[in-house]
C-alpha positions, 0 to 999 in steps of 0.5 A, spaced: 486 735 611 491 741 609 492 744 603 499 743 600 503 750 600 505 751 593 511 755 594 514 749 598 512 744 593 516 749 588 522 750 593 522 742 594 522 741 586 527 746 585 532 743 590 531 736 587 533 739 580 539 743 583 541 736 587 540 732 581 544 737 577 550 737 582 550 729 582 551 729 574 556 735 574 560 730 579 559 724 575 562 728 569 568 731 572 569 724 574 569 721 567 573 727 565 578 725 570 578 718 568 578 718 561 582 725 559 583 728 552 588 725 548 593 730 545 593 730 537 598 726 534 605 729 531 606 728 524 613 727 522 616 731 517 618 726 512 611 723 512 608 730 511 613 731 505 611 724 502 604 725 503 604 732 499 609 729 494 604 723 493 598 728 492 602 732 487 604 726 483 596 724 482 594 732 481 599 736 479 599 743 483 595 740 488 597 743 495 596 739 502 593 743 507 591 739 513 593 731 514 589 727 519 589 720 522 583 716 520 582 710 525 
């Protein structure tokens, strides 16, 4: 029986890993195209002023620096 060539075994393993990574990259690209990132919601100016006024009423001198929507 012949001894297996270590170089060919390593080359086959390397090719298999590259092939698997290629398949995973294509799958991720498909998922990104299927479920695109949603743009951040736009805050209405009146809502921002109302939130700032409410925060200032609770804590005088408070400043609102960032408004985020919690889902």
